[in-house]
N, C-alpha and C positions, 0 to 999 in steps of 0.2 A: 703412595698417596691414596691409591684406590682403597687399600685396607683401612687407612685412617678414616676415610669417609664412611666406610662400612660400619666400623665400631662406633663412630659418632652417631650414626643413625640408630644403632641398637640402643645406645644410651638414651636417645630421645624417645624411642618407643617405650623404654622402661619408665621414664617420667610420665608419659601420657597414660600408660596403664595404671600407674600408681595413683594419679590424681583423678582419673576417670571422668574427664570432661565430657559432657553430653552433646555438645553442638557440632562436634567434628563428624567425619564420615564414620559409618559403621566400621568396626575394628578391622575386619578382614579385607574390606575394600581400601581402607586407609593403608594397610600393609602393602597391598598390590601397587598402589600409586607410589609409595615410597620406593619400592624395589624398581618400579618402572623408570622413575626419574633417575635413580642411581645407576641402573644398567645402561641407560642411554646417555650418561655423562652430563646430565643437566640438573643435578640436584641443587647446585648453587643458585639456580633460578627460582627455587621454591624454598626460601628460608623459613625457619620457625617463627611464628608470630609471638613476640615476647609477651604480649598481653594475654594470649590464649595458651601458651606453652605447647602448641602443636602447629603443624603446617596446615594453613587454611586453604586447602586445594580448591574448595568450592568458590572462593572469592578471587580466582585467577581467570585469565582469559583462556586458559588451556582446558579447563574442566568446568562443566556445568552439572549441578547436582539437583536431586529431587528429594524432597522430604517424604518418607513413607508414611501414608495416612494411618497405618496401624501402629507401627513401632515408634514413630516420631523421629527416626534416625535418618541422616542424610545418606543417599546412595548416588553413585555416579550415573548421570544420564547421557551426556555428550562429551566427546574428547576432540579437541582441535589443537594438534601438537606438531610443532615444526622442529626439525633437526638444526637448531641454530648454532650448535657447536661442531657440526659436521662429524658426528660420532660414526664409527665403523660398526657399531653394534647391529647385529642382524635380528630384527624383530621376529618373534614366533607367536603362535596363537596362545601359548602358555602365559605370555606377558599380560594378557587382558581378558582371556575368555571366561574367567571366573567372576567377572562383574555381573551382578544379578539382572539389572534392567537397562543395559546399555542400548541406547537408541541410535546415535550417529557417531561415527569415528572418522575424523579427517586427519591424515598424516602427510607430512611433506619432508622429502629429502632423505628418507631412511632406506637402508637395505632391508629387504623383506624376504623371509623364508618362503619357499614354494607352497607350503601348506597354510601360510598365514591367512590368505584371503578366504579360503573355505572354512577355516576355524572361526574367524571373526564374523563373517557375514552370516554364519549360522546363528549367532546370538544378537547381532546388531541389525537394526532396521536398514541402515545405510552405511556403507564403507566407501570413503573417498581417499585415493592415493594420488598425491600430487608430486610428480617428478621423483618417484621412488625407484630404487634399483630392485626390480623383481628378479629373484633367483629361480623363477619358474612359476607355474600356475597349475597346481594339482588339486584334486579333490572336487567335491560338489560345491557349486556356487549358487547362492540363493539370495532372496530379498533384493536390495539395491546396491550395485557395485559400480563405481565410477573411477576409472584410471586415466589420469592426464599426464602425458609425457611432454615436458617442456624442453629438456636438454639431453636426457638420457635415452639412447636407442633401446628398442625392445624387439626381440625376435622370438616368436613362440607359435605353437599350434594349439588351437582350442578344440577340444572334443565336445560335440553337442550334448553328449551324455552328462557333461559336467553341470549343465544348466538345469536346476530343479527348483520349483517354486520361486522363480525369478521374476521380480517386478521390473527391474531395469538393469541392463549391463551396458556400460559405455567404455570402449577402448578406441578412441576416435581422434582424428586430426581434422581441424577446420582450415588448416593452411597447408603449405607445402614444405614443412620442416623435414619430411621424409625420415622420421624416427621410427615408424612402426612397420614391421614386416610380419604381418599376422596371417596365418592360414587357419582355415576352419575345416575340421575333419568330421565327417558324419559317421559316427560309430554306433548309431542307434540300431537296435535290432528291428526286424520287420514287425515284431509284435509290440514294440515299445514306441512311445511318442513323448515329446517334451513340449511344454508351453511356456512362452516368455511374453510378457506384456510389451516391453520396449527394448530393442537391441540396436545399439549403435557401434559399428566396428569398421575400422580401416583395414581393408583386406587386400591380399595379393592376387586373388582370383575370385570368380563367382562360385560360391559354395553350393554343395548338394544339400538341400533342405528336406529331403524325403522324411516323412513322419515327424517333421518339426513344425510347431504352430507358434506364430508370433503375430501380435496385434500390430505393432509398428516396427518396421525394419528399415534402417538406414545403413547403406554400405558406402563408405568413402574410399577413394583410391588415391594413391600417390605414386612415386617413381618405381616402387616395388611391384606395382600391378602388372600382371602378365601382358605381354604384347599380343598374345593370342588367347584372349579370354575364353573360358569355358562357358560360352553362352548357352550350351545345351542344358546346363543345370537350371536355367530359368524355367524349364518344364517342371522342376520339382518345387516351385514356389506356390504350391496349391493351397497352403494354409497361411498365407501372408495377407493380413488385412490391408495394411498400407505400406507401400514400398517406395523408398527414396534412394536414388542413385546420385551421390554427390562427388563430382569429379575434380573440384578445385582448379578448373582450367586446364587439366591434363588432357593430352591427346589420346584418343583411343578409337577403335573401330566402333561403328554405329551399333548400339545395343538393340538387338531385335526384340524389344519387349513384347511384341505381338506373339512371341512364342509362349508367353504366360497364358495359360488357359485354365480358368477356374471361375467359380461363382462367389468366391470369398473376398477377393481384392476389390476394395472400393476406392482406393486412391493411389495415384502414381505421381512421383515428383522426379524431374530430371534437372539437376542443379549444376550449372556451370560446366557442362561437358563439351569439349571440343571434338565432336565427332568428325571422322573423315568425310562423311556425307550423310544427308538426311533425305529420304525419299519423299516425293510429293504424295499427298493423300495418305500420310501416315495414320495409323489407327491402332487400336488395342482391342480388336474384335473378339479375341479369345477371352477377355475379361467381361463376362456377361453382366456383372453387377457394378461395373466401374462407374463412379459418380464424380470424382474430382481428378483433374489433370493439372499439374503445376510444372511450368518450364521456366528456368532461369537461363537466359540466352545471351550471355556477355560476348560470345563468339559469333553471334548472328547465324547460327547453323539453321535456324528455322525461318529465316528471312528470304523472301523471293526478291533478289536484288534488282531484277529488271523492273519490278513494280514498286519497290520499296514497301512491300507489304508482307504479311505473313504467308507462308506457303499454305496451300489448301490442306485442310485436315479432314478426316473421315471418321469422326467419333460416333459410337453407337448412341442410341437415344437415351440410354441410362445416364450418360454423362451430363450432370447438371451444374458443375462448377468448373471454370477455366481460369487459371492464373498464369500470366505471362509477365516476366520481369527482366529488366536490363537488356531489352532489344533496341532496335532502331526503327521507329515508325513515324518519321517526321510529317508525313502527309496523311496520317490516319484521319478519316472523316466518315466512316461507315460502320454502323453497329449491326447491320443485317447478318453478317457472317457469324455473329454470336447469338442469334435469336434463339437457338435451341437451349441455351444455358439459363439457369435461374440466377447464377452469380457469376459476374465477370470482374476480374481484377487485372488492370494494366498499369504497372508501376515502373517508373523510371525508363520510359521508352522513347524519350526525346520527341514526344508529340507536341507540335507547335501550331496546330490549327485551332479553329473554333470547335466548341462542342458539337458533335454530329447531331443531325435531326433524330428525334426520338418520339415514339408513340407508345405509351404504357399499355394501351389496349390491343396492340398488334405485335407483341413480343412476349417472350417468356422471362425476360430479364426483370428480376425484382431487386437485385443489389448490383450497383455499378461503382467500382473504385478505379479512378483514373488520376492518381496523385503522383507527385514528384515528376511532373512533365512541364511543358511550356504552353499549356492551353490558354488561349486568349478569348476575348469576347465576353458575352453575358450568359447568365443562366436563365433559360426560358421556363415558363410555367409548366410546360409539359414534363419537366423533370421532377415535378411534385409526385409523380406516380412511380418513383423508384427510390430505393435507399441509396443516396448519392454521396460519394466521398471524392472531392476534388481539391483536397488540401495541397498546398505548395505548387501552385500554378501561377498564371498571370491573368486571372479573370478580373473583370471589372463590373461596374454597375450595381444594381440592387439585388439582394438575395430575396427570392419570392417569399411571401408571407407564410406559405405552408410550412417552410422549414423553421420559421420563427415560432410556430405553435409547438414544436418539439425541441426548441433551441437548447435547453439545458442538457440534453443527452446527445446532441449531434453537432454542436457548434464547432468541435474540433475537426469535423469533416471539411471545414472551410478555412482552416488556418493557412497562413502563408500566401494569401492573396491580398496584397495591400490595396488593390484597386476596388475591392468590394466596399461600397459606400456605407452600408448599414450593418457591417459586421459587429461593431461595438455598440450599436444602438439597442436600448431596451424597448424594442418595438412591441406593441400590443398585438396579440393574436386576434385577428378579426375574421379570418377565413375558415375557422373550424365550424362545420355545419354537419352534425350527425343526424341520421335518420334511422328508423328501426322498423323491421318487418319480421313477424313470426310466421313462418310457413309450416303450418301444422301437418300438412300432407307429407312434406319431405322430412320433417323433424329437425329443422334448422332455424335458428335466429340469425338474421342478417343485420349487420350494422354497416351503413354505407353513407357516403357523403363526400366532404372535402376536408383536407388538412387534419385527418383523424390521428395520424401517427405512423411511425415506421416499425414499431415493435411487433413481435409475433401477435400480441394482442394488447393494445395500449390502454385498456380500460379494466377497472375492477367492478364486478357486479356483486356487491357484498350480500344482498338479501336473498339471492337465488342461487347460491353456490351448489345446492343440491339438485337444481333443475338443469342448468346449462353447464356443459363441460366440453373439453377438447376444442377450444377456440383457436382458429387459424387465420393467418393473414392470407388473403387471396390476391389483392392488389394493394401495394403500399399506399397508405394515406386515404384510399378510396373505399375498400371493401374488405370486411371481415365476416367470418361465420362462426357460430357456436352450435355444436350439436345439442339437440334438445331431447329430453326424455319425456315422451308423450304420456307415460303412465303416471307422472307426478303432476299434480295441479300447478299451473303456472300462476304467478302473481298478477294482479291487475295493473300494478305500477312497477316500472323498473327504473332504477337510478344507475347511471354510468358515471364512475369516477375516473377521470383521466389520470394516467400514471404520474404526470407532472405535479399533481396535487392542486392545480390552479383552476380546473374546470370540472363542474358537475352538471349532468344532464338527466332530466326526468322525462319518462315517456309512459303513456298508457300502452299496454301491450296490444290490446285489440283496437282496431280502428274506432275512434271515439270522437264525437263532435266536440268542438271547442265549447267551453263553459265559462262565460263572462259573469263575474259576480260584483265587480266594482269598476266604475269609470270616473276618471278625473279629466277635466278639460280646462285649458287656458288658451284663450283665443282660438286659433285653428289647430292646436296640438292636443292630442288625446293620449291618455294612458289607460290601458285596460289591465285589470287584475282578474285572476281566475285560475283555470287549469286547462290542460290538453292543447296548448297553443303550438308546441314544437319549437324549432330553432331555424327554420328555413323560410326567410321572407319571400323567396322567389315563388313559393307555392301557397302563399298566404295573401288573401284579399280582404280588405276592410272597406266597406262603403257606408258613409253617413249621409242619409238623405240623398242616396244615389251619387254622392261625390266620393271619389277614390281617396283613401287616406294612405299616404306614401311612407314607406320605410327608407332609411338611408344606408343602413348596414346591418349585418347579422346580429350585432349586439343589441339591436332594438327589439329583439324578440327572444323569449325563452318559454319554458313550460308554463309559467304562471304570470308572465308580464309581457305586454306589447306597448310600444310607443310609436305613434305615427302622426303625420301632419297633413292637412288639406292645403294644397298649394293655391288653388283658385277656388274660392268658396262663393257659389252663387245662391246659397240658401239664405234668404232674408230673415227667415225665422231664427236661424242659428245666430246671425249677426245681431239681431235684436236682443237675444238672450245673453250675449257676451259683451254688451256695450261697456260695462263697468270693469271688464278684464278680471273679474273675480274668479277664484279657484272653487269650482263646483264639484263636490263629491257626490256621485250618484250611485246608489246601491240598487243592484238588480236582484229582486227577490223572486222573480218568476223565471224558471229555466225552460219553460215551454215556449214554443213559437207563439207570440202574441199578435193578434189581429185587431187593429182599430181602423175600420173603414172610413170613419169621419174624425180625423185627428184635430184637436184644438191647435192653435198656432204655436203653443209652447211645448209641443211634443216633437221628438225626432225619431226616425227609424234607423236602426243599426243592423247591419248584416256582416257577420264574420264567417269567412269561408277558408278552410285549410284542407288542402288535398281533397277537395270535392265535398267535404263534410262541413255543414254550416250550422250556425246559430243565428236566428233572426229574433229581434226583440224591439220593443218600443219603450223609450224612457222619457221622463219629464225632467227638464233641466233644474227645477227648483224644489221638487218634493218627491216623496215616495209614491209609487203607484202600484196598483194591483196587489194589495197585501194578501198573504197566504196563511194557512193554518200551520203554526209552528209545532214541531215535535220536541223542542228542547234539545238536549244532547243525545245524539244517537250513536251507538257503536257501529251501526251499519249505515243505512241511508234513510232519509225522510221522504215519505210519500206526502207531498205537500197538499194534495187534493183532499186527503182524509186526516192528515195530521198524525200518522202512526209510523213508528220506526219499523223498518224492514231489515231483514238479514241478507247479506250477500251469499250466505251458504244455502245450498238447495235443501239441506236438512239441518235446521238451526241447532237441534239438540245433539247432532252428530251421533245419533243412535245411543246416547248415554255413555259413549266410550271415548269422548274427547270434547274439545271446545272449539267453537267457531272463531277463526281469526278474521276479525273485521279490520279494515275494509278489503283485505285481500280476497276474501270469499272462499276459503277452504277450511276444512276441519283439521285441527291438530289432534291426532289420535293418540290414545295411550300406547305405550310401547308394544303391546301385544296385538294391536289392530292397525289397519291401514285402509286405504280406499277413500273415495270421495266422501262417503258418509260413515266411515269407520265400521264397515260391516265385514271386512275381510281380515282373517287372522294373519299376523306376521309369524308364520310357523317356525318352529325350531325343534331339533331333536336333542334330548338330554341324556338318553341311555340307549344301549344296544345289547340285546341278547343275540349273540352271533350264531350263525349256522356253521356246521362243519365245513372244512375246505372243499368237500365234495358237493356242497350245496344243501339247501333245505330252507326251512322257515326262519325268518329274521323278525324279531320283535323290537320295535322302535318306540321308546317312550318319549314324551315331549308335549308340545302344544300345537294342535292342528285345526282348531276351531270347528264350526258347524257347516261351513261352506267349503267344499273340496273339489271344485271344478277342475277337470283335466289334470287329476293328480298323477304325478310321475315320481318314482323313487329310483335313483341311480346310485349304485354302489360300485366304485371303481369303473365308472362309465358303463356298467352293465345294468340293464333294467331289472328291478326287483318287482315282480308281478304282485300287486296288492290284492289280498284276499279279504281283508276287513280293515275298517278304520273307525275309530271314535275320536272324540276331541283330544284325547291324550295318548292314544295307542294306535300304531300301524303294524299290521302283520302282513309280510310279503314273502314270496318265494324267490330265492336267488339261485343261480346256477353255480358251477364250480368256481372257486377263487383261490389264488395263491395266498399263503400266509403273508401278512404285511400290515402296514399302517395305511389305511385307505380313506380317500375322500368320499363324502356322501353328499348328494344333491337331492333336495325335495322341492318339487315345483307344483304349485297349485294356484288357481285364480290369477295366473300370469305373474305370480310372485315366486322368486327363486331364493331358496335358502341353501347355502353351501357350508358344510362342516369339514374344513380341512383336517385330515389325519384324525378323524373322529371314530372310525371303525377299525378296531385292532383285532386281527384274526391271528391267534397264536398257532404255532405248529403243534402237531399231535404229540411229538416227543420233545419234552422240555429239558434244558440243560440246568445243571446245578452249579452254584458258585465254586469255581476252582476244582470242579469234579469231586467235591467233598474231600479234597486233599489227597487221600489214597484209601484203599479198601480197608486198611487197619483202623482208619479214623472214622469212616462212615460210608453209607450207601446212598446213592442218589435215587430219589423217587421221581422218575421221568414224567409222571402224570401231573405233578405239581411244581417241579423244579426246586424242591427243597431237600435238604440232607437229613437223613436219619442217622444220628451220631452213635457210634459204639461207646461202650462204657469207658469212662475216663476222659472223654473228649466232648467238647461242646462248641458252640458258635455256628454261624450260618454256613461255614464251610468245614466244620468239625476240626479246625486247626489248632484250637486252644485247649490246653490241659484243664480238666475240671478244677474249679476253685471253690471249695466249700466256705471260704471266708467272706463271701459277698454279704452285703447288708449288715456289716459290722459284727458278724458272728466269728470273732477271732478265735483261732484254735492254735495253741502253742505248738501242737504237733504238726501242723501244716505250715510250711514256711512261705507259701504264696501270699502276697499282700492282699488285704481285704478291699472290697469295693463298697463305697457308701454313696447314698443318693440324698441330695437336699434340693428343695424347691423354694425359690424366692417368691414370697407372697406378694411382693410389690410389682415385679415385672414379669412373672410367669416363667422365668428362666430356670431350667433344670441343670444341676451340676452333678456329674458322676465322677467321684474322686477315687483313684487307686494309687496308693503310695504317694508320690509327689506329683502325679499327673492329674490335671483337672480338666475334664471335658465339660463343655457347656452346650446346651441345646435350647434354642429359642425360636420363636415365630415372629420375624421382624415386620412383615407387611403383607397386605392383600392388594392385588391389582385387578382392575378391569381392563381387558385387552380387546382390541378390535380384530377383525378377520385377518389383518396382516401382522398381528402380534404387537402392535403399537399400544403403549399405555394410554388409556383414556382417563382413568381416575386411579389414585393410589391412596392407601390408608395405612398409616403407621400403627402397628399393634403393640410394639414391645413394652412401652411404659404406660399403657392405657387399660390394662386388665383390671377387672373387679374380682377380688377374691371372695368366693361365696362360702365354701365349706370344705372340710377335710375330715378324713378318718386317719388311722395310723399310716395308711399307704396310698390314699386317694386324695387328690387336690383338684378342685373345680374352679375355673375362671370363666368370665364372659365379658363381652363388650356389646353395648347397643350403640350403633353408629347411624347418624343421619348425614347423608352426603350433602355437600354444599349445593344450595339451590333446589333441594328436594324436600318434600314434606313427608316422605316415607323413610322409616328406619329399618335397619336389618340387624341381625344378631349373629355374633361369632362366639361360639362356646368352645371351651378348651378343657379337657380332663387329662390329668397325669396320674398314672397308676404305677407304683413301684411293686414289682412282682416279688412277693415274699417267699413263695414256694413254686416250684415248677408246675405249670398247668397247661392244658390244651385250650385252644381258643378258636372261635369261628367268626369269620367276618366276610360278608359279600359272597357267600357260598364257598369259602376257602378255609380249610382247617390247617392250623399250624401250632407249633409248640413254643411256649414262652419259658425261657430259662430263669431260674432263680437269680435275682439281682438285676434283671433287666428292667427297662422302663417302657411302658406302653402309653402312647399318646392317642387320644381321640379328639378330633376337631371337626366342628360342623359350622356351616354358613347357612343361615335361614333367611328367606324372604328378601334376597338382594334385589334392589330396584335397578335393573340394567337400563342403560341408555339406548340400547338397540338389541333386537332379537338375534343378531348375528355375533354379539359380543360374548365373551366367556371370562372366567375368573382364573387367576393364578395365585396360589398360596405359597409362601416361601418359608422354608426351614433353614436355619443356620446352625452348623455344628462347628465348634472351635476348640482349641486346646491351648493350655498354658501350664506353667510349672509353679507349684506352690513354693518350691525351694530349688534354686538353680545350681545347687552343689552337684557336681558331676559324680557319677558312680559308673560301675562297669556295665549297666544297662543303657547308659546314654549312647545313642548311635546316630550316625549320619543318616540322612534321608535316602530312601530308595523309592523309585516310582514304578509301580506295577499296575498294569491294566488288565482287568479280567471282566468277564461277563460279555454281554452281546450289545453292540451299539445300535442294533436295529430295534431295541425295546420290545422284542417279541416274546420275552419270558414273562412269567407271572410275577416274579420277584425282581426288584431292583435293590442293589446294595451300595452303600457308601461306607468306606473304611478310612479312618484317620489314624495313622500309625505313629507312635512316639515311644521311645524308650522301652521297647519290647512289650508294649501294650497297644491295643487296638480298640477304638470306638467303632462299633458296627451299627449302622442304621439300616433297617430293612423296610423297604417300601413295597407294599403290595400294589401292583398297577391296576387295582380295582378300587372303586369307591361305591358308596351307595348314593345314587342320584335320584332324588324324589322317591326313595324307598326301593329303587331297583338297582341291582349291581351292573356296573359298566366299567369299561377299561379307560385308562388315561395315559398320557405321556408326561415325561418330565425332562428338565433341562438344567444345565449349569448356568446360574445367573452370574456368579462371580466367584473368584478363588484367589486367595493370597497366601502368604507364608504360613498362616496358622488357622485359617478358617475357610469354609466353603458354604455357599448359599445355593440351595436346590429349589427350583420352581416346579410345583406340581400343577399341570394345566387341567383345570376342571371344566366340565361341560357347562352349558347354559342350563343351570338347574336352580330350583327354588330352595331345595334342602340338600346340601352336599355334606357327606360324612367321610372323613379320611382317618386311617387307623395305622400309623407306622409304629415301630418299636425300636429301642436302642439298648445296647449292652456293651460293657467294657470287658475285653478278653485279655488274658495273659498269654503272650506268644510262647511257643514251645522253646524258644531260645532264651527265655527269661532266666537270669541267674539270681538265686535266692541269697547268695552272699558274694562279697567282692574281695578280691585279693588286694592288699595295700599296694602291691607293685603293678597293678593293672595300669595300662597306659591311660593317661589323662586325655580327655577329648576336648575339643573346642567348645566354648560356651554357646555357640550359635548352632543349635540343632534344629533342623527345619522339619516340621511335621508335614506329612504328605497326604493329600486326599486321593484315594483310589476310587474311581467312579465306575460302577458296573451298570450297564444298560441305561446310562443317562447321556443323552445326545445333546451336544451344543450345536449352535448354528454359526457358521462362518459366512459372512457376507462379503463377497469379492466385488470391489468396485471396478467397473470398467469404464473406459473413456468412450463416449459415444460421439461420433462426428456427425453433426446435424447439418443437413443440406435442405434449404427451403424447397418446398414442393414446386414442381414445374407447372402445375395446373393453372390455367389462365381462366379468368372469369369475366371477360369483357361483356359477353351477351347477358350474363346474369346481372352485372352492374347496370347495364342499360335498362333491363326490364324492371329492376328494383327502383331505379331513379324515376321511372314513369308511373309507379304504383301510387295509389292513394294511401300512403302510410305516413307514420309520424317520424 
């Protein structure tokens, strides 16, 4: 029967190949899945789709596919495969490892070869084995591996040397099935170390972790755990960031975790351990950076039974978070023993008392979770000063309004308390009262008041993101601080947008008197319009003819509006003016304090005082008084006494280098200038003429302006002593430096410019690509890093036999295929064709990058070239681009030259040879309008390969990956090779460019790479005119066969081109999990002092 199925599937494969349907999996992956389902005895579960004439694996629950963006073909992405027929087939890595882009593999119920895990996790991001029969676990383990045993026992020993580039490894029991008997053997050499992000293992003893680094370690124990644990190995846990011991209720000796001594471990968890005893005043004093302690105490080991309370602990001051779960604390009523912590969590501890007394200004606690208990009583207003979670208790009464102001994000903290009367009410927030104070001496903006929020910073300050940063919560709901940059002019007005989206608040930054511009009155109620009023009625006083006008709640006052009423009015004049109860709109046109010693009866005096700052004026109830000279529309402000508009900027013209931003009152400078009046240069460096490694003069080109106070130049943190400076050149003397890619810092006028990796110091002896192959092929010139090829050989590494047939000069006496070059006038793409192999070169886009390498602006270049002119072998293109939102254009020019005859060439002080048939490209970017002086450009080159005829011959070869060159980019030349069918496209990039007419060094990186193309980014400096000059050529490899035997073996139709990158460095960003603990700093005195200040 097995053989019948086999021949049946062969017949199906024949039909599929014959009809060539395009929507199925790529052929070789399709073949892998057919064999996989056949071998595992489950082929009947995947029948042929009669409408498609093939098995549609991608539309099953077992396989998830991805459409390749280049080829358009489907490839396997994820596998979720169960052994539903209980097959005895033993899986090996060969069953799946040739799938190209496998991401996740989940298997259940199979027998697994001992090498399967290492082979599959090497190509898949995550491997999960559910209740599989492992025949061992050999080889290196990487990426993410999860092994879950539900019914099948497993006994093995893991070697620490097996873990390499491992994100997660889990071989773990959460219960007491006692299936796992796992030992860990430390076979690491003293000179080696391994790093794992997350490791979860059920172990039979405490392992030795010498030279082993792990971010999160959880060790679980079961009945196989030793009765005499090797606790001495806890001394080796020096590089464990977070350690969790999970006992699952098993009995064991008390674990002396105080034996752990290091400054790396920040968290300890003890979960459901039934220790034989727990000492009083237990501590972890050896862990000097410990921040979090978590205890699950279902066996009440940590309870002081005589007092029904926790045993005293003695944690060091660094511990800021304490979690205690599953204990017995029925009479708990005191939070003082937890005062040292920022965060306290007490879950499921049978607490059945009222909430204990709490003072947010006399404790470090900022977050308090006491849920799944039996707490009774009400929630007092004092709990507004802590992030509170009391869900699933027996609380009653009304939830304080401060929580209702942040209700959308915290309502779940009060779930499960049916006695809370306003839990489901859509109650208005009336207690949010923000105040603002800018302390210019300390460099902090303080936002304080009541009911502000519980987030780390509950407001958005959209218009001043460049001024204020690193905003922190100091006291929940009451006090927040934002660090302030005093070197940047601050705005006159700040708007705070609450994260809930319901509330906006506007403040003048400097203490400013209230400004009333409009008054409405009905009977004894008054409405004031204007600005600078604030939001706190408790510090606001309004008197009308010496009668106090009263507020009723905070919503009666805002930045631009106030409503108040006079309860008892003894002013007869005011009564007479309101006999008809008409609505009088009174416009205040004079913002000065008006003095009328002898007022007529129809005038009233108004005094508005907020935080000690006041506005006094006199108005008439029935007409305008005291007219002023109008300025019309002013961008700044009007001087009413003379009727002339004035500017808020000290220098209205901004020195001719910017424009004044009214009414904020600061200059918006051109990108090359800064300062209050735009007098200081935003300096930058665009080129470097480096000194030898032994030291000497360095010439720095760029922009440095005319004011150079306190000039400092640092190269690799070493001061370069300045001997001369002009507005575009610095010459300085540097000491000895090691060759490398070095950061440069230039400081002047209290402005710092940093050029990451901008100073490249090459070694004195340079290496050639592949050592010029061998001495019979060529000789390396170690002063330039280029090869001088011997007769009969050419190429950047002299590895290719000379081909006289380039440029269509076919010669019947020479059997090597000719190379021809064509240029597409529409899109600027260059095609170099040799035989059936077509290489394409293009420039897809230009990017502007910030100092962190993030893309700020991008420009697509590929289909936007303007073709200008050409000769027989020279093609010229350009583009004039205007960035969105800019009035300034820049030019990108692009010249392609086909080399008809071998010639010598010089560029940026470097001489090199151009072979016949090669292509030289020159590209320049002129007058680019940068958004910032610290930004730079990246130009991207794309090289790709395709076949004009996919018929196979003897030169068709499988891909090979070869790495050569130097990854530190310290050579003068960078090479990119794309190999296919015994032919190679070589791209040579000189790591020098002309920056504003001066030679300087650059770096490059791989932007992207797929099966048939590669994109390289050249990182240009901040220059006004950048010129780049790479060249390309197609070489015939030495193993090229000029004729093919008819009996030569046929190759598969899927031949993968390979990009071999020399001296091009990519960047790998490793994400790490950061455990954030709220700072312990308390700010009660600061809050009190701010609350008493005359601020808004």
